[in-house]
C-alpha positions as CSV (number, residue, x, y, z in Angstrom):
1,M,-0.1,-0.1,0.0
2,S,1.5,3.4,-0.8
3,Y,0.9,6.6,0.7
4,H,0.9,10.1,-1.2
5,N,1.5,13.2,1.1
6,P,-1.4,15.3,0.0
7,N,1.0,18.6,0.6
8,T,3.4,17.4,-2.3
9,P,2.3,18.5,-5.6
10,P,1.9,15.9,-8.3
11,R,5.0,15.5,-10.3
12,K,5.1,15.6,-13.9
13,S,7.1,13.4,-16.4
14,A,10.1,15.1,-18.0
15,T,10.2,12.6,-20.6
16,F,6.1,12.9,-21.3
17,D,5.9,16.5,-20.7
18,D,2.7,18.5,-21.7
19,Y,3.7,19.1,-25.3
20,T,4.6,15.5,-25.6
21,L,1.1,14.4,-24.4
22,A,-0.5,16.7,-26.4
23,E,1.4,15.5,-29.6
24,I,0.6,11.9,-28.9
25,R,-3.3,12.9,-28.4
26,R,-3.2,14.9,-31.6
27,A,-1.5,11.7,-33.7
28,A,-4.0,9.6,-32.0
29,A,-7.0,11.6,-33.1
30,T,-5.9,12.4,-36.8
31,G,-3.7,9.8,-38.0
32,I,-1.4,12.4,-39.5
33,Y,2.0,13.9,-38.5
34,D,2.6,17.6,-38.0
35,I,3.7,20.1,-40.6
36,R,4.9,23.5,-39.8
37,G,7.4,26.2,-40.8
38,A,10.2,27.9,-38.7
39,G,13.1,25.9,-37.6
40,T,14.0,24.0,-34.6
41,K,12.6,25.1,-31.1
42,R,14.7,22.9,-29.1
43,K,17.6,24.3,-27.3
44,V,20.9,23.3,-28.6
45,P,24.5,24.7,-28.2
46,H,24.4,28.1,-30.3
47,F,26.6,31.4,-30.5
48,D,25.3,32.4,-27.2
49,D,27.4,29.7,-25.7
50,L,30.5,31.9,-26.9
51,L,32.4,35.0,-25.5
52,F,34.8,37.3,-27.2
53,L,37.9,38.2,-25.2
54,G,38.6,41.6,-26.4
55,A,41.7,43.7,-26.2
56,S,43.7,44.8,-23.4
57,I,47.5,45.1,-22.9
58,S,48.3,42.1,-25.2
59,R,46.2,43.5,-28.0
60,Y,45.3,47.1,-28.7
61,P,41.5,47.9,-29.4
62,L,40.8,50.2,-32.3
63,E,39.1,53.4,-31.9
64,G,35.5,53.3,-33.6
65,Y,35.1,56.8,-34.5
66,R,38.7,57.2,-36.0
67,E,39.6,53.9,-37.5
68,K,38.1,52.0,-40.2
69,C,37.0,48.4,-39.8
70,D,36.3,46.9,-43.3
71,T,33.2,44.6,-43.7
72,S,33.3,44.0,-47.4
73,V,33.4,40.6,-48.9
74,V,33.9,39.1,-52.4
75,L,32.2,35.9,-53.4
76,G,32.9,33.5,-56.0
77,T,36.7,34.2,-56.8
78,R,37.6,30.7,-57.7
79,F,36.3,30.4,-61.5
80,A,33.5,32.9,-62.1
81,K,34.4,35.7,-64.5
82,K,32.1,38.2,-62.4
83,P,32.3,37.6,-58.7
84,I,30.0,39.1,-56.4
85,Y,31.0,42.2,-54.2
86,L,29.2,42.9,-50.9
87,K,29.4,45.7,-48.6
88,T,28.7,43.6,-45.6
89,P,28.8,39.7,-45.1
90,I,25.4,39.3,-44.2
91,T,23.1,38.0,-47.0
92,I,19.5,37.1,-47.4
93,A,18.7,33.3,-47.8
94,G,16.7,31.4,-50.2
95,M,13.1,31.8,-49.5
96,S,10.5,31.0,-52.3
97,F,7.9,33.1,-54.1
98,G,4.9,30.8,-53.2
99,A,6.0,30.4,-49.5
100,L,6.3,34.2,-49.5
101,S,4.0,36.9,-50.9
102,G,5.2,38.7,-53.9
103,N,5.5,41.8,-51.7
104,A,7.4,39.9,-49.3
105,K,10.0,39.1,-51.9
106,E,10.2,42.8,-53.1
107,A,10.8,43.8,-49.7
108,L,13.6,41.7,-49.3
109,G,15.4,42.8,-52.4
110,R,14.7,46.4,-51.4
111,G,16.2,46.0,-48.2
112,A,19.3,44.0,-49.2
113,T,19.9,46.4,-52.1
114,I,20.0,49.5,-49.6
115,A,22.6,47.6,-47.4
116,G,24.5,46.5,-50.3
117,T,24.1,42.8,-50.1
118,S,22.6,40.1,-51.9
119,T,19.1,38.3,-51.6
120,T,18.2,34.8,-53.0
121,T,15.4,33.4,-54.9
122,G,14.3,30.1,-53.6
123,D,12.0,27.1,-54.8
124,G,9.7,28.4,-57.3
125,G,11.6,30.6,-59.7
126,M,12.4,34.3,-60.2
127,T,9.7,37.1,-59.7
128,D,10.0,40.4,-61.9
129,E,9.7,42.2,-58.3
130,E,12.5,40.4,-56.8
131,R,14.7,40.8,-59.8
132,G,13.7,44.2,-60.4
133,H,14.4,45.6,-56.6
134,S,17.6,43.4,-55.9
135,Q,21.0,44.6,-57.0
136,T,22.6,41.4,-56.3
137,L,20.2,38.5,-56.7
138,V,21.2,34.5,-56.2
139,Y,19.2,32.2,-58.2
140,Q,18.3,28.7,-56.4
141,Y,18.5,25.9,-58.6
142,L,16.6,23.1,-56.7
143,P,15.6,19.4,-57.3
144,S,12.4,20.2,-58.0
145,R,13.4,22.8,-60.9
146,Y,10.3,24.6,-60.3
147,G,10.4,27.9,-62.5
148,M,13.6,27.0,-63.8
149,N,15.0,28.3,-67.2
150,P,18.0,29.5,-68.9
151,K,16.9,33.0,-69.4
152,D,16.6,33.2,-65.7
153,L,19.9,31.6,-64.8
154,R,21.6,34.3,-67.1
155,R,19.6,37.0,-65.3
156,A,20.9,36.2,-62.2
157,D,24.2,37.3,-60.6
158,A,25.1,33.9,-59.1
159,I,23.5,30.5,-59.0
160,E,23.2,28.4,-55.8
161,V,22.6,24.5,-56.2
162,V,20.5,23.4,-53.3
163,V,21.5,19.7,-52.1
164,G,20.1,20.2,-48.8
165,Q,18.6,22.4,-46.2
166,G,19.2,22.8,-42.5
167,A,15.8,21.9,-41.3
168,K,15.3,19.1,-43.5
169,P,18.6,17.5,-44.8
170,G,17.8,14.4,-47.0
171,G,14.2,16.0,-47.0
172,G,11.8,18.0,-49.5
173,G,9.7,20.7,-48.7
174,M,5.9,21.3,-49.2
175,L,3.5,24.1,-50.5
176,L,0.1,23.3,-49.9
177,G,-2.7,23.9,-52.4
178,Q,-4.2,27.0,-50.4
179,K,-1.0,28.8,-51.5
180,I,-0.9,27.7,-55.1
181,S,-2.4,31.0,-56.7
182,D,-2.9,31.4,-60.5
183,R,0.6,32.9,-60.5
184,V,2.5,30.4,-58.5
185,A,0.9,27.6,-60.3
186,N,1.9,29.3,-63.6
187,M,5.5,30.0,-62.4
188,R,5.8,26.1,-61.2
189,N,3.9,24.7,-64.3
190,L,1.7,22.6,-61.8
191,P,-2.1,22.8,-61.1
192,K,-3.8,25.4,-59.2
193,G,-4.7,24.5,-55.6
194,I,-3.0,21.2,-55.7
195,D,-0.6,20.2,-52.8
196,Q,3.1,20.6,-54.1
197,R,6.0,18.6,-52.9
198,S,9.7,19.6,-53.6
199,A,12.0,16.5,-54.3
200,C,14.5,15.5,-52.0
201,R,17.2,14.9,-54.6
202,H,18.1,16.2,-58.0
203,P,16.6,14.1,-60.9
204,D,19.8,14.0,-63.1
205,W,22.7,13.4,-60.7
206,T,23.2,11.3,-57.6
207,G,26.7,11.8,-56.5
208,P,29.7,14.3,-56.7
209,D,31.0,13.2,-60.2
210,D,27.6,14.0,-61.6
211,L,27.3,17.2,-59.4
212,E,30.7,18.0,-61.2
213,I,29.2,17.4,-64.9
214,K,26.1,19.8,-63.6
215,I,28.2,22.4,-62.4
216,L,30.1,22.8,-65.8
217,E,26.5,22.6,-67.5
218,L,25.5,25.8,-65.7
219,R,28.9,27.6,-66.3
220,E,28.5,26.8,-70.1
221,I,24.9,28.1,-70.0
222,T,26.0,31.5,-68.2
223,N,29.1,31.7,-69.9
224,W,31.4,31.1,-67.0
225,E,30.4,34.6,-65.5
226,K,28.3,33.4,-62.6
227,P,29.7,32.2,-59.3
228,I,28.4,28.8,-58.4
229,Y,27.4,28.0,-54.9
230,I,26.7,24.6,-53.5
231,K,24.1,24.5,-50.6
232,V,24.2,21.7,-48.1
233,G,22.4,21.2,-44.7
234,G,24.4,20.6,-41.7
235,A,24.8,16.8,-41.7
236,R,28.3,15.5,-42.4
237,P,29.8,19.0,-43.2
238,Y,33.6,17.8,-43.6
239,Y,32.7,15.5,-46.3
240,D,30.0,17.5,-48.0
241,T,32.3,20.7,-48.2
242,A,35.1,18.6,-49.5
243,L,33.2,17.2,-52.3
244,A,31.4,20.4,-53.1
245,V,34.9,21.7,-53.8
246,K,36.2,19.1,-55.7
247,A,33.1,19.3,-57.8
248,G,34.0,22.8,-58.7
249,A,32.1,25.0,-56.4
250,D,33.0,28.8,-56.2
251,V,31.1,29.0,-52.6
252,V,29.8,26.3,-50.4
253,V,26.5,27.4,-48.3
254,L,26.2,25.5,-45.1
255,D,22.9,25.5,-43.2
256,G,22.4,24.4,-39.5
257,M,19.4,22.7,-38.0
258,Q,18.2,26.2,-36.6
259,G,17.8,27.1,-40.2
260,G,13.8,27.8,-40.9
261,T,11.8,26.4,-43.5
262,A,8.2,27.3,-45.0
263,A,6.6,23.6,-44.3
264,T,7.9,20.2,-43.5
265,Q,7.5,17.5,-40.9
266,D,7.9,18.6,-37.4
267,V,9.7,15.4,-36.6
268,F,12.5,16.3,-39.2
269,I,12.8,19.8,-38.0
270,E,13.3,18.7,-34.4
271,N,15.3,15.6,-35.2
272,V,17.7,15.8,-38.3
273,G,20.8,17.7,-38.8
274,M,23.2,19.2,-36.7
275,P,23.3,22.6,-34.9
276,T,25.0,25.0,-36.9
277,L,27.7,25.7,-34.2
278,A,28.8,22.2,-34.8
279,C,29.1,22.5,-38.6
280,I,31.3,25.5,-38.9
281,R,34.8,24.2,-37.7
282,P,34.4,20.5,-39.9
283,A,33.5,22.7,-42.8
284,V,36.4,25.0,-42.2
285,Q,38.7,22.2,-41.8
286,A,38.2,20.5,-45.0
287,L,38.8,23.8,-46.8
288,Q,41.9,24.1,-45.0
289,D,42.9,20.4,-45.8
290,L,42.2,21.2,-49.3
291,G,44.2,24.4,-49.3
292,M,41.1,26.2,-50.4
293,H,40.4,28.2,-47.4
294,R,39.3,31.9,-48.1
295,K,39.6,30.6,-51.9
296,V,36.2,28.8,-51.9
297,Q,34.1,31.1,-49.8
298,L,32.0,29.8,-46.9
299,I,28.6,30.9,-46.1
300,I,26.9,29.8,-42.8
301,S,23.0,29.9,-42.0
302,G,20.9,28.7,-39.7
303,G,19.9,30.9,-36.6
304,I,21.8,34.1,-37.3
305,R,20.0,36.9,-35.2
306,S,22.7,39.6,-34.4
307,G,26.0,41.1,-35.1
308,A,27.7,39.2,-32.4
309,D,26.5,36.0,-34.1
310,V,27.8,37.3,-37.5
311,A,31.2,38.1,-35.7
312,K,31.2,34.5,-34.2
313,A,30.8,32.9,-37.5
314,L,33.4,34.7,-39.2
315,A,35.9,34.4,-36.4
316,L,35.4,30.4,-36.5
317,G,36.2,30.7,-40.3
318,A,33.2,31.7,-42.5
319,D,33.5,34.4,-45.2
320,A,29.7,35.5,-44.8
321,V,26.3,34.5,-43.1
322,A,22.7,34.1,-44.7
323,I,19.9,35.0,-42.6
324,G,16.2,34.1,-43.2
325,T,13.9,33.8,-40.6
326,A,15.3,37.1,-39.0
327,A,14.8,38.7,-42.0
328,L,11.1,37.9,-42.0
329,V,10.9,39.1,-38.4
330,A,12.7,42.3,-39.6
331,I,9.9,43.0,-42.2
332,G,7.1,42.3,-40.0
333,D,6.7,38.5,-39.3
334,N,5.1,37.5,-35.9
335,D,4.7,41.2,-35.1
336,P,2.5,41.6,-31.9
337,K,0.3,44.2,-33.5
338,W,-1.3,41.3,-35.1
339,E,-1.9,39.6,-31.8
340,D,-5.6,39.3,-31.8
341,E,-5.5,37.7,-35.2
342,Y,-2.7,35.3,-34.3
343,Q,-4.9,34.4,-31.1
344,K,-7.8,33.4,-33.3
345,L,-5.4,31.1,-35.3
346,G,-4.9,29.3,-32.2
347,T,-1.3,31.0,-31.6
348,T,0.4,33.9,-30.7
349,A,2.9,36.5,-31.8
350,G,6.2,34.9,-31.5
351,A,5.1,31.4,-31.8
352,Y,3.1,31.5,-35.2
353,D,4.7,28.8,-37.5
354,D,1.8,27.5,-39.8
355,W,3.0,29.3,-42.6
356,H,2.0,26.9,-44.9
357,E,-1.7,27.5,-44.2
358,G,-1.5,30.6,-45.9
359,K,-3.5,32.7,-43.5
360,D,-0.5,34.9,-42.2
361,P,-2.1,38.0,-40.5
362,A,1.3,40.0,-41.7
363,G,0.9,39.4,-44.9
364,I,4.4,37.7,-45.6
365,T,3.9,33.7,-45.8
366,T,0.5,34.0,-47.8
367,Q,-1.0,34.4,-51.2
368,D,-4.2,35.8,-50.1
369,P,-4.5,39.1,-51.9
370,E,-6.3,40.9,-49.0
371,L,-3.4,40.0,-46.6
372,M,-0.6,40.7,-48.9
373,K,-1.8,44.1,-48.9
374,R,-1.0,44.5,-45.2
375,L,2.6,44.3,-46.2
376,D,4.1,47.5,-47.6
377,P,7.3,46.5,-49.6
378,V,8.9,49.8,-49.5
379,L,8.4,50.4,-45.8
380,A,9.4,46.7,-45.2
381,G,12.5,47.0,-47.1
382,R,13.7,50.1,-45.0
383,R,13.0,48.1,-42.0
384,L,15.3,45.1,-43.2
385,A,17.8,47.7,-44.2
386,N,18.0,49.2,-40.7
387,Y,18.4,45.7,-39.3
388,L,21.2,44.9,-41.8
389,K,22.9,48.0,-41.0
390,V,22.5,47.4,-37.0
391,M,24.0,43.7,-37.5
392,T,27.0,45.1,-39.2
393,L,28.1,48.0,-37.0
394,E,27.3,45.5,-34.1
395,A,29.9,43.0,-35.6
396,Q,32.3,46.0,-36.4
397,T,32.2,46.8,-32.9
398,I,33.0,43.5,-31.6
399,A,36.2,43.4,-34.4
400,R,37.4,46.8,-33.1
401,A,37.1,45.8,-29.7
402,C,39.3,42.5,-30.5
403,G,42.1,44.9,-32.1
404,H,40.9,43.9,-35.9
405,N,40.3,46.4,-38.8
406,R,38.7,44.0,-40.9
407,L,35.8,41.8,-39.8
408,H,37.4,38.5,-41.4
409,N,40.5,39.2,-39.3
410,L,38.6,37.8,-36.3
411,E,39.8,34.5,-35.4
412,P,39.1,31.7,-33.3
413,E,41.7,32.8,-30.6
414,D,39.4,35.6,-30.0
415,L,36.9,33.3,-28.7
416,V,36.1,31.3,-25.6
417,A,33.4,29.0,-24.8
418,L,30.8,29.0,-21.8
419,T,30.0,25.1,-22.1
420,M,31.9,22.0,-22.5
421,E,29.7,21.1,-25.6
422,A,30.1,24.6,-27.3
423,A,33.9,24.4,-26.6
424,A,33.9,21.0,-28.2
425,M,32.0,22.0,-31.3
426,A,33.7,25.5,-31.9
427,Q,37.2,24.0,-30.9
428,V,37.8,27.1,-28.6
429,P,39.0,27.0,-25.1
430,L,36.5,26.9,-22.3
431,A,36.4,30.3,-20.4
432,G,39.3,30.3,-18.1
433,T,41.1,27.5,-19.6
434,N,43.3,26.6,-22.5
435,W,41.6,23.5,-23.1
436,Y,38.7,22.3,-25.0
437,P,37.2,18.5,-25.5
438,G,39.2,16.6,-27.9
439,K,42.2,19.0,-28.0
440,A,45.5,17.2,-29.3
441,G,47.6,16.6,-26.3
442,F,45.0,16.8,-23.5
C-alpha cells in the first residue's frame, strides 16, 4: 500500500511533458504527422555559448570613431568571371515565391539592395519584383526545378545549387494547395490549388561526379560569368564541403539545423541535422585540408540573429552568413500588432509557424490578396535595411574591440566557450582554461 502526501504537488514526467502528451493525443486523433514552418524549437548549443575576449594590453583595441573596420566580402573568386562584391557579409537566404508573398520578396530585395548585399530566390523561380529590386540576386537551382529556365539563370548574379537545407537535410519541402494561386501555379507549371512537394534529390545526378558535370553545364549556360554556390544541410559538413569543392564550387553554403523552412514535418525539424555551431569548424577544416580556405568562400546560415552571431561565425572561419527567419521578423513577421488575429489562429505572436496554411496576418507567408496588402514592400525594405545596418555595426564594434580593422581578421583565438559542448563544437577553449574537449595533447 502506498501513501501520497497531500501536501506534495503532483510530479509530471520530464519525458512525457505537456507538449509530448498533446502531440500523442493529436496523432491518435488525426492519424497524420504535424507540418509546420520555422526552424527547430529545441535548445541546442549556439553562438550564445561563445564569448569574445576583447583587447587589453596584449592587443590594442581600435577607436571606432577614427579607425576603419572593413566589412566587405567578395564571393565567387575561384572560377567565375564576375564574382560578387558585397558591402556587408550578411546575405539574405533563399525563400521561395509561393512560400512568401510577392510583396515580401520585393521587400527582401529592396532591403538587401539598400544595405549593399545579396538576396536569393528560392524554390519556385524568379519574380520580376525580386529581380527588379535586387541589385545582387542569387538564383536557387533546386531538385524540383520549379520555375527554372536558362533565361533566368543568365539574369541572375550567381547560382546556388541546393543539395540540402538545415531544417530538413535529406528531405523535401511542401507547398500546400491553398497557397498555389494562379501565378504560383503558372511559375511552377503545376495545377492550381493542388499540394506540391519538392523532391529531396536532384533528378539528373546522384553523386559528386555527376555534380561536377552539372556545375560545368551551368557554367556553360552562363558563359562562366556567375559564381556557383553549393548549399548543403548541416549533416556531414567535412565530407560535404570537401566534395562540393572537388566538384568545382566557388562557394559553399552550409545551413545548420536552426535554419527555418516554410513547411515540412515537425519530426524532421527537431530530429535531423546538426546545430549550426557544430558545422562550422569541420567545414573550415575541409577547406584548409584542401588548401582552399578563403579561396572557396563559406557562407553559414541557421539561427543568425545579431551582429555578435555574425562576428562569431566569421571568427570561426566563415566568409559570410545568410539570414532567413530574422529577415522575415525584420519586415514584420510575428509582429505583436497582429496579436488578436494570431490568437484567432490558435497561436500567439512569436510562436506562429503555420506558414503553410497561407493565413499569415502579417501578409508575408501568404498568397491571399487581402492579407498581402498589409505588407508595404517599401517600408518593409527600409526596416530590413535598418536591421542589416545594425547587425553590421555590431559586428564592427566587436572586431574593433578585439583589435581588428577587418571583420574577416577575427579568429578562433578571439573566442572562449561557456559550456563543454560549445567548446568541443567550436574548438575554442573553455573560459578560464586553455583546453577544449578533444584538443590534441590533452
